[in-house]
C-alpha positions in Angstrom: -15.9 -20.6 -22.2 -19.2 -20.5 -20.4 -20.9 -17.1 -21.1 -22.4 -14.6 -18.8 -25.9 -15.7 -19.7 -25.3 -19.0 -18.0 -24.1 -17.2 -14.8 -27.1 -14.9 -14.8 -29.6 -17.8 -15.3 -28.0 -20.1 -12.7 -27.6 -17.3 -10.1 -31.3 -16.5 -10.4 -32.4 -20.1 -10.1 -30.0 -22.3 -8.2 -27.1 -20.4 -6.7 -28.4 -20.1 -3.2 -28.7 -23.9 -2.6 -25.4 -24.6 -4.3 -23.6 -22.0 -2.3 -25.0 -23.1 1.0 -24.1 -26.7 0.5 -20.6 -25.9 -0.8 -19.9 -23.5 2.0 -21.1 -26.0 4.6 -18.9 -28.7 3.0 -15.9 -26.4 3.1 -16.4 -25.4 6.7 -16.7 -29.1 7.6 -13.6 -29.9 5.6 -15.4 -32.3 3.3 -15.5 -30.2 0.2 -13.0 -32.4 -1.5 -15.5 -35.3 -1.3 -18.2 -33.3 -3.1 -19.1 -34.0 -6.8 -20.4 -31.4 -9.1 -21.1 -31.1 -12.8 -18.6 -29.1 -15.0 -21.1 -26.2 -15.1 -21.6 -26.2 -11.3 -17.8 -26.2 -10.7 -17.4 -23.2 -13.1 -20.2 -21.4 -11.4 -18.9 -22.0 -7.9 -15.3 -21.0 -8.8 -16.6 -17.9 -10.6 -18.6 -16.9 -7.5 -15.9 -17.4 -4.9 -13.3 -15.8 -7.2 -15.3 -12.6 -7.2 -15.4 -12.8 -3.4 -11.6 -13.1 -3.3 -11.9 -16.4 -1.3 -8.7 -18.0 -2.6 -8.8 -21.0 -0.3 -12.1 -22.4 -1.4 -11.3 -21.5 -5.0 -8.1 -23.5 -4.9 -9.9 -26.6 -3.7 -12.8 -26.3 -6.1 -10.4 -25.8 -9.1 -8.3 -28.8 -8.1 -11.2 -31.2 -7.6 -13.0 -29.8 -10.6 -10.1 -30.7 -12.8 -9.7 -34.1 -11.2 -13.4 -34.9 -11.8 -13.5 -33.4 -15.3 -9.9 -33.9 -16.7 -11.0 -33.2 -20.3 -12.6 -29.8 -19.5 -10.4 -27.1 -20.9 -12.3 -24.5 -18.9 -11.6 -26.3 -15.6 -8.0 -26.9 -16.5 -7.6 -23.2 -17.0 -9.3 -22.5 -13.7 -7.0 -24.9 -12.0 -3.8 -23.5 -13.6 -4.9 -20.0 -12.5 -5.4 -21.2 -9.0 -2.0 -22.8 -9.0 -0.4 -19.5 -10.1 -2.2 -17.7 -7.3 -0.9 -20.3 -4.9 2.6 -19.8 -6.2 2.8 -23.4 -7.6 4.4 -22.0 -10.8 6.2 -25.2 -12.0 3.1 -27.3 -11.7 1.0 -24.7 -13.5 3.5 -24.4 -16.3 3.7 -28.1 -16.8 0.0 -28.3 -17.1 -0.3 -25.3 -19.5 2.7 -26.3 -21.7 1.2 -29.7 -22.2 -2.2 -28.3 -23.1 -0.6 -25.6 -25.3 1.0 -28.3 -27.4 -2.5 -29.5 -28.4 -4.2 -26.1 -28.4 -1.7 -23.4 -29.3 -4.5 -21.0 -30.4 -6.1 -20.8 -26.9 -5.5 -17.2 -25.8 -6.3 -18.0 -22.1 -3.6 -20.7 -22.0 -1.0 -18.4 -23.6 -1.9 -15.6 -21.2 -1.6 -17.8 -18.2 1.9 -18.8 -19.3 2.7 -15.1 -19.5 1.5 -14.6 -16.0 3.8 -17.4 -14.8 6.8 -15.6 -16.5 5.7 -12.4 -14.8 5.9 -14.0 -11.4 9.3 -15.4 -12.2 10.7 -12.1 -13.4 11.1 -13.3 -17.0 9.6 -10.1 -18.5 10.7 -10.7 -22.1 9.0 -14.1 -22.2 6.0 -12.7 -20.4 5.6 -9.9 -22.9 5.9 -12.3 -25.8 3.0 -14.4 -24.4 0.9 -11.4 -23.6 1.3 -10.0 -27.1 0.4 -13.4 -28.6 -2.6 -13.8 -26.4 -3.9 -10.3 -27.2 -3.5 -11.0 -30.9 -5.7 -14.1 -30.6 -8.3 -12.4 -28.3 -11.5 -10.9 -29.5 -13.7 -9.2 -26.9 -11.5 -10.0 -24.0 -8.4 -8.0 -24.8 -9.0 -5.3 -22.2 -9.8 -7.9 -19.5 -6.6 -9.8 -20.4 -4.4 -6.7 -20.2 -6.0 -5.7 -16.9 -5.3 -9.1 -15.5 -1.6 -9.2 -16.4 -1.0 -5.6 -15.4 -2.5 -6.5 -12.0 0.2 -9.3 -11.7 2.8 -6.6 -12.2 1.1 -4.3 -9.7 1.0 -7.2 -7.1 4.8 -7.5 -7.3 5.3 -3.7 -7.3 6.5 -3.5 -10.9 4.4 -0.5 -11.7 6.7 0.5 -14.6 5.9 -2.8 -16.3 2.2 -2.4 -15.7 1.8 1.0 -17.3 2.5 0.1 -20.9 0.1 -2.8 -20.7 -2.6 -0.5 -19.2 -2.0 2.1 -21.9 -2.4 -0.6 -24.5 -5.8 -1.4 -22.9 -6.7 2.3 -22.9 -6.3 2.3 -26.7 -8.7 -0.5 -27.0 -11.2 1.0 -24.5 -10.5 4.7 -24.0 -13.2 5.4 -21.4 -12.7 2.2 -19.3 -12.5 3.5 -15.7 -10.8 0.4 -14.4 -8.0 0.9 -16.8 -7.8 4.6 -16.1 -7.8 4.1 -12.4 -5.0 1.5 -12.5 -2.8 3.8 -14.7 -3.3 6.7 -12.2 -2.5 4.3 -9.3 0.7 3.1 -11.0 2.0 6.6 -11.7 1.2 7.5 -8.1 3.3 4.6 -6.8 6.1 5.5 -9.2 6.1 9.0 -7.7 5.0 10.7 -10.9 2.4 12.8 -9.2 1.5 15.1 -12.0 0.9 12.2 -14.4 -1.1 10.4 -11.8 -3.3 13.5 -11.3 -3.9 13.7 -15.0 -5.3 10.2 -15.1 -7.4 10.5 -12.0 -8.9 13.7 -13.4 -9.5 11.8 -16.7 -11.4 9.2 -14.6 -13.6 12.0 -13.1 -14.5 13.2 -16.6 -16.0 9.7 -17.3 -17.4 9.0 -13.8 -17.7 12.1 -11.5 -19.4 10.2 -8.7 -16.6 8.0 -7.4 -15.7 9.3 -3.9 -12.5 7.3 -3.7 -11.1 8.9 -6.9 -12.0 12.3 -5.5 -10.1 11.3 -2.4 -7.0 10.4 -4.5 -7.2 13.7 -6.3 -7.4 15.6 -3.0 -4.5 13.6 -1.6 -2.4 14.5 -4.6 -3.2 18.2 -4.4 -2.2 18.0 -0.7 1.2 16.6 -1.8 1.4 19.4 -4.3 0.9 21.9 -1.5 -2.4 23.2 -3.1 -4.8 23.1 -0.1 -7.5 25.0 -1.9 -7.9 22.4 -4.7 -7.3 19.6 -2.2 -10.1 20.8 0.0 -12.4 21.1 -3.0 -11.7 17.5 -4.0 -12.1 16.2 -0.4 -15.4 18.1 -0.2 -16.7 16.5 -3.4 -15.8 13.1 -2.0 -17.6 13.8 1.3 -20.6 15.1 -0.6 -20.8 11.7 -2.3 -20.0 9.7 0.9 -19.9 11.6 4.2 -18.5 8.6 6.0 -15.5 8.0 3.8 -13.0 7.6 6.6 -10.0 7.9 4.4 -11.2 11.3 3.2 -12.0 12.5 6.7 -8.5 11.5 7.9 -6.6 13.1 5.0 -8.7 16.3 5.1 -8.0 16.5 8.8 -4.2 16.2 8.2 -4.4 18.8 5.4 -6.2 21.3 7.7 -3.8 20.7 10.5 -0.8 21.3 8.1 -2.2 24.7 7.1 -2.9 25.7 10.7 -6.7 25.2 10.8 -6.4 23.2 14.0 -10.0 23.4 15.2 -11.4 22.2 11.9 -8.8 19.4 11.8 -9.9 18.3 15.3 -13.5 18.1 14.2 -12.6 15.9 11.2 -10.4 13.7 13.3 -13.3 13.2 15.8 -15.7 12.4 12.9 -13.2 9.8 11.7 -12.9 8.3 15.2 -16.6 7.8 15.3 -16.2 5.5 12.3 -12.9 3.9 13.4 -12.6 4.2 17.2 -9.3 4.0 19.0 -7.2 4.6 15.8 -3.8 5.8 17.2 -2.9 7.9 14.1 -6.1 9.9 14.4 -5.7 10.4 18.1 -2.1 11.5 17.5 -3.5 13.9 14.9 -5.7 15.5 17.5 -2.7 15.7 19.9 -0.6 17.4 17.1 -3.4 19.9 16.5 -3.6 20.8 20.1 0.2 21.2 20.2 -0.2 23.6 17.2 -2.7 25.5 19.3 -0.2 25.5 22.2 -2.7 23.7 24.4 0.0 21.5 25.9 -2.3 19.8 28.5 -4.7 18.6 25.8 -1.8 17.5 23.6 -0.4 15.4 26.5 -3.8 14.0 27.2 -4.2 12.7 23.6 -0.6 11.4 23.3 -1.2 9.6 26.6 -4.4 8.1 25.2 -2.5 6.8 22.2 0.1 5.2 24.4 -2.6 3.5 26.5 -3.7 1.8 23.3 -0.3 1.3 21.8 2.6 1.5 24.3 5.2 1.5 21.6 3.6 4.1 19.3 6.6 6.0 17.9 4.7 9.2 16.9 3.2 9.5 20.4 6.6 9.1 22.0 8.1 11.7 19.7 5.2 14.1 20.6 5.8 13.6 24.3 9.6 13.9 23.9 9.0 17.2 22.0 6.9 18.6 24.8 9.3 17.5 27.5 12.2 19.1 25.7 10.3 22.4 25.5 9.6 22.2 29.2 13.3 21.3 29.9 12.3 17.9 31.2 15.3 16.4 29.5 15.4 13.0 31.3 11.8 12.4 30.6 12.3 13.4 27.0 15.1 10.8 26.7 12.8 8.1 28.2 10.4 8.7 25.3 13.1 9.0 22.6 14.6 5.7 23.7 11.3 4.0 22.9 11.0 5.3 19.4 11.2 3.0 16.4 12.8 5.5 14.1 11.8 3.7 11.0 8.1 4.3 11.8 8.2 8.0 12.6 5.9 10.0 10.3 7.4 13.5 10.7 11.1 13.8 11.2 11.2 17.5 10.5 9.1 17.9 13.7 12.0 17.0 15.9 15.2 17.9 14.0 15.7 21.5 15.2 14.6 21.0 18.8 16.9 18.0 19.2 19.9 20.0 18.2 18.8 22.9 20.4 18.4 20.5 23.3 21.9 19.1 22.7 23.3 22.7 22.9 21.5 23.3 26.2 22.5 20.0 27.8 25.7 19.0 26.1 24.3 15.4 26.1 25.5 13.6 23.0 22.5 11.3 23.0 20.3 14.2 21.8 22.8 14.8 19.0 22.5 11.1 18.0 18.7 11.4 17.7 19.2 14.6 15.7 21.5 12.8 13.3 18.8 10.1 12.9 16.2 12.6 11.9 18.7 14.3 9.5 19.3 10.9 7.9 15.7 10.4 7.2 15.0 13.9 5.8 18.2 13.4 3.7 20.0 16.5 4.8 23.5 15.3 4.0 25.2 18.6 4.7 23.9 19.0 8.3 24.3 15.3 8.9 28.1 15.6 8.1 28.4 18.7 10.3 26.7 17.1 13.3 28.5 13.8 12.8 31.8 15.6 13.0 30.6 17.2 16.3 29.6 13.9 17.7 33.0 12.3 16.9 34.7 15.4 18.4 32.9 15.3 21.8 32.3 11.5 22.3 32.8 9.0 19.5 31.5 6.2 21.8 28.0 7.4 20.8 28.6 6.2 17.3 27.6 2.7 18.6 24.1 4.0 19.4 23.9 5.8 16.0 24.7 2.6 14.1 22.3 0.7 16.3 19.5 3.1 15.3 20.7 3.3 11.7 22.1 -0.1 10.8 22.5 0.9 7.2 25.5 3.0 8.3 27.4 -0.1 9.3 29.5 -0.2 6.1 33.0 0.5 5.0 32.2 3.9 3.4 30.8 5.2 6.7 33.8 3.8 8.6 36.1 5.5 6.1 34.3 8.8 6.6 34.7 8.5 10.4 38.4 7.8 9.9 38.8 11.0 7.8 37.0 13.0 10.4 39.4 11.8 13.1 42.4 12.6 10.9 41.1 16.1 10.3 40.6 16.6 14.0 44.2 15.8 14.9 
């Protein structure tokens, strides 16, 4: 394998000219006709890989192997590119053939493990990973990070964690490892464990604003606004223009009723990312919390001018119209909601039921049932469902249209029992 000294030397001396010519050839669709030395191919692939330019990497890896078929390094590069391009059978054929000649090459064994990960053959993958790690010297942590990332890419966070913890034993203060463990636990819903690892990261590197952002977000989920605010402030002290921090701090402030401060942070966010519907809705929600209905309407309307189908804005407008007894206008907005994309179902549940009681219009009850489904209130869902069947079962068609998952035998059996009990 070509070492880092080569990369450093070449980047200092020849990288600019090589990159300019290769980029021009790629843009002009003649890269496949270029010829490079083995070292130049390796340098180019290394560079474009770090830039996450998979298209050019794939071409370079393929023609590199074609021009230098006896180069183990370029064969490995090509196999890796094939895996990234989901050409698993082709990659496996290439690697198995080479493995029969060079069974002690840890890179080849590891790539076979990555193929098995992509295929869901976890036992075979683990066997290859363990074999590769046993053969590796200084690259153990890099290997484990690589294969754990494969699991992360396919949302198998539970499979990534043991590999990352193995890496942590080899390199206890490796922030890349620690961050990935924290991330995986966060995705697995184990918030307390995620927080432990993010805070462990901060012990090693207290100057990463994105990690402070993650800590603040977790404390917000844990309903600890004081610690969340402290973490967000640390992040902003490190990077005052971290838009993710600005947005989440604004949400947190709005949730605890500090609406004016929330609006300030949303506006700061919008200077960095103008015309972002979620931030504009956040300002509208804050004005709604302040009972400044005119301002709330103005911002919801602004969102809808940018995104006519924005479900949160339609929900906000529907809420206002229901409080003002503008029931037909409320229905106009509710009918345009994509209920799978609503961010806060609790916001509407009570008022929808109250509006149904005022109007006796079963359509409001249907929307109330939808929100109850998403907040997982099974008891109230069953109560309201029985009411809907009692007053007008024809609205079940609309309910199933909005919640297609209900179109099953269990639900139909439940409706049948409700009807029998009503007789």
